[in-house]
BARO-255442 format. One record per residue (C-alpha): z negated, y, x. Coordinates in steps of 0.001 Angstrom, whole numbers, padded with zeros to 6 digits, always signed. Layout:
N
ZYX;...
% end
This chain:
200
+000000+000000+000000;-000781+002439+002825;+002820+002305+004047;+004515+002620+000641;+003557+006209-000112;+005223+007810+002939;+008325+005707+002282;+008512+007026-001265;+008270+010576-000014;+011154+010340+002423;+013937+010799-000193;+012109+013813-001634;+011642+015309+001820;+015291+014703+002617;+016330+016374-000630;+014117+019391+000074;+015601+019745+003562;+019147+019361+002219;+018574+022018-000438;+017086+024395+002133;+020046+023906+004478;+022497+024361+001597;+020758+027573+000538;+020790+028855+004129;+024502+028112+004458;+025325+029674+001076;+023426+032889+001818;+024889+033104+005326;+028446+032710+004008;+027881+035162+001147;+026511+037893+003408;+029188+037229+006034;+032077+037407+003545;+030635+040480+001832;+030273+042221+005163;+033773+041275+006260;+035262+042548+002979;+033397+045853+003190;+035263+048946+004324;+033112+050627+007004;+031806+054073+006146;+030455+055613+009340;+029017+058525+007335;+026583+056262+005427;+022998+057492+005528;+019645+055795+006087;+016683+057672+004606;+018740+060861+004836;+019843+060260+008436;+023468+059680+009417;+025459+058889+012545;+023456+058871+015784;+020287+059858+013911;+020600+056797+011680;+021117+054568+014715;+017986+056034+016334;+015979+055513+013144;+017172+051918+012840;+016231+051269+016465;+012730+052522+015766;+012434+050468+012572;+013786+047384+014345;+011167+047784+017051;+008473+047911+014400;+009913+044753+012842;+009848+043065+016237;+006142+043859+016502;+005555+042483+013006;+007449+039305+013892;+005175+038848+016901;+002128+039208+014653;+003622+036695+012218;+004101+034266+015079;+000478+034658+016170;-000745+034133+012598;+001384+031006+012281;+000034+029611+015543;-003445+030409+014271;-002813+028544+011004;-001498+025495+012859;-004406+025692+015332;-002090+026172+018276;-003927+029151+019748;-006174+028292+022705;-009793+027896+021658;-009064+028172+017921;-010706+025472+015817;-011128+027162+012448;-008696+029091+010276;-010369+031798+008151;-009208+031948+004547;-007472+035360+004853;-005145+034179+007653;-002609+032249+005500;-002518+035001+002866;-002071+037668+005547;+000796+035637+006976;+002492+035412+003561;+002056+039108+002806;+003278+040020+006283;+006395+037922+005757;+007191+039675+002476;+006662+043111+004037;+008790+042222+007052;+011619+041011+004807;+011408+044119+002607;+011666+046410+005636;+014838+044663+006798;+016648+045434+003549;+017375+049176+004049;+018457+048470+007638;+020782+045687+006497;+022201+047763+003651;+023028+050575+006051;+024580+048151+008545;+026826+046673+005861;+027766+050066+004409;+028417+051756+007737;+029924+048907+009757;+030280+045728+007737;+030410+042464+009675;+032412+043096+012844;+033452+040509+015392;+035020+042814+017985;+032982+042663+021170;+030317+040099+021981;+027300+042333+021283;+028616+043427+017910;+029623+039869+016981;+026244+038404+017973;+024429+041150+016069;+026536+040676+012935;+026226+036887+012899;+022493+037044+013643;+022030+039413+010695;+023770+036984+008353;+021774+034098+009810;+018477+035938+009249;+018947+036037+005483;+020137+032448+005380;+017115+031304+007382;+014777+033346+005195;+016203+031724+002051;+015678+028289+003598;+012085+029083+004545;+011284+030295+001026;+012473+026961-000367;+010678+024939+002299;+007392+026706+001594;+007574+025488-002009;+007782+021821-000994;+004711+019780-000087;+006576+016688+001097;+008218+017933+004260;+008020+016622+007799;+005489+018563+009847;+008179+020178+012004;+010213+021745+009151;+008215+024922+008456;+007453+025700+012125;+011154+025280+012912;+012198+027610+010095;+009575+030186+011032;+010459+029946+014706;+014140+030441+013905;+013291+033640+012023;+011296+035002+014947;+014101+034170+017381;+016740+035853+015231;+014579+038993+014894;+014416+039120+018696;+018203+038699+018908;+018768+041459+016346;+016440+043800+018230;+018069+042934+021563;+021567+043651+020270;+020673+046892+018482;+017422+048661+019364;+017443+047685+023030;+021122+048621+023191;+020237+052085+021885;+017162+052612+024052;+018972+051312+027143;+021777+053860+027085;+024245+051892+024941;+024170+048741+027050;+022380+045415+027169;+022388+042752+029877;+024717+039769+029496;+026616+040888+026381;+029883+042724+026867;+030465+046064+025198;+034227+045753+025253;+036336+046282+022167;+033545+047675+020024;+033688+050871+018033;+030555+052288+016479;+027493+050042+016862;+025974+048184+013897;+022536+049381+014978;
% end
């Protein structure tokens, strides 16, 4: 009897993972196609700022989001007891992690809307292409994580993997936008060739 219960849960876990992956792929494709179909409007504003001012504001917001992602990572490690010396998880930690995730997601929306309005999804130049694809991937990964959180029959690695992917993509987005801005319109490794205005 002790071995039957896990066996019964495997199909349900597989279905939950399949649905999460399908949702991630669907959201990624939808955002990608919408961005590709959009006609760039370089005069689009973000909280009243346009052009270089909007890029500067997005760089500042992205840096704040990077800090929030780091806090989310620490809270997740705390919940999973992966922080050195941590044996107990206070009750507020999981709720703080959930609220922080919602706030982080909400703050990405105005940045993403401006990116799509002003630049769309561009694939000209490695930095721009990586930034555009990472932005689409972020929303796909977030959709997958939302579905995975609702399931209680997942393998232990599923949620940490989804959460880790979100943190990594936030770092990539910051690297290809905010760091690019703060570093005098350049970032190590990625070429700046063939790009026009940056999807900050």
